[in-house]
C-alpha positions in Angstrom: 185.9 97.5 90.1 187.5 97.5 93.6 185.4 97.6 96.7 186.8 99.8 100.0 185.7 100.1 103.3 185.3 103.7 104.9 187.1 102.2 107.8 190.3 101.1 105.3 189.8 104.3 103.6 190.3 106.2 106.6 193.3 104.1 107.8 195.1 103.5 104.4 194.2 106.1 101.9 197.1 106.4 99.7 196.4 102.6 99.2 192.3 103.2 97.6 194.2 106.2 95.4 197.1 103.4 94.1 194.2 101.4 93.1 192.0 104.0 91.2 194.7 104.2 89.0 194.1 100.8 87.8 190.2 100.7 87.9 187.5 103.0 89.6 186.9 102.0 93.4 183.5 101.5 95.2 183.9 103.5 98.9 181.5 101.1 101.1 179.8 102.4 104.7 178.1 99.5 106.1 177.9 97.1 103.3 176.2 100.3 101.4 178.2 102.0 98.1 178.6 105.8 99.7 181.2 106.6 96.6 183.2 106.0 94.0 187.3 107.1 93.9 188.4 107.8 89.7 191.6 108.7 89.1 192.1 111.7 87.4 195.1 112.9 85.1 195.3 115.3 82.0 194.9 112.2 79.5 191.7 110.5 80.3 189.1 111.8 82.0 190.2 115.6 82.6 190.9 115.7 78.4 187.7 115.4 77.6 186.0 118.8 76.3 184.7 120.8 79.2 185.8 118.7 82.3 187.9 120.9 83.4 185.4 124.3 83.3 182.8 121.9 84.6 185.1 120.7 87.2 186.3 124.2 88.4 183.3 126.0 88.3 181.3 123.7 91.2 184.4 123.8 92.9 184.2 127.4 93.2 180.7 127.8 93.5 181.0 125.7 96.3 183.5 127.8 97.4 186.2 125.0 97.5 189.2 126.8 95.4 189.6 130.2 95.2 188.6 132.6 92.3 192.1 132.2 90.8 192.5 128.5 91.2 189.7 127.8 89.5 190.6 130.1 86.7 193.7 128.3 86.8 192.1 124.6 86.6 189.7 125.1 84.1 192.5 126.4 81.6 191.2 130.1 81.6 192.9 133.2 82.2 191.1 134.6 85.1 188.8 137.6 83.4 187.9 134.5 81.0 186.7 132.9 84.0 184.9 135.9 85.8 182.9 136.1 82.4 182.3 132.2 82.4 180.7 132.3 86.2 178.9 135.5 85.7 176.9 133.9 82.8 176.2 131.3 85.0 174.5 133.5 87.5 177.5 132.3 90.0 178.8 135.3 92.3 182.0 136.4 91.7 182.1 138.2 94.8 180.9 137.2 98.2 179.7 138.5 101.1 178.0 141.1 102.6 177.8 145.0 101.9 179.5 145.9 104.4 182.1 142.9 104.1 182.6 143.8 100.8 183.3 147.6 101.8 185.8 146.5 104.0 187.6 144.6 101.8 187.3 147.2 99.2 189.0 149.7 101.7 191.9 147.2 102.6 192.5 146.9 98.7 192.4 150.8 98.5 194.4 151.3 101.2 197.1 148.8 99.7 197.3 150.2 96.8 197.6 153.7 98.0 200.2 152.3 100.4 202.4 150.2 97.3 202.5 153.0 94.4 204.2 155.9 96.9 207.3 156.3 96.5 209.9 154.5 98.6 213.2 156.1 99.8 216.4 154.7 99.4 218.2 154.3 102.9 
């Protein structure tokens, strides 16, 4: 396992990422372990059963990925991903009642505007 300092990682993240392709990289902060970098490719860790879905779910729950991004990353369709996170008790709609109503109104207005016939010039 290779080790890099936080400063070295900040100065040259590409070098640490290249090293992680060969072996895990320990990130040190004040000479103490802070994190580990693993290279993720489709042939190793991401190919393991359930890893993509678990990562997508965690990133969606933390709002690091949108619903669509998480669904694509997980390999599920959007509807299947919504069912998946709903079973886990993760909300699909974020915000309070007022913001959800505003969003629903904006979607409805957009649908009405896009479904109305347009005239050719």
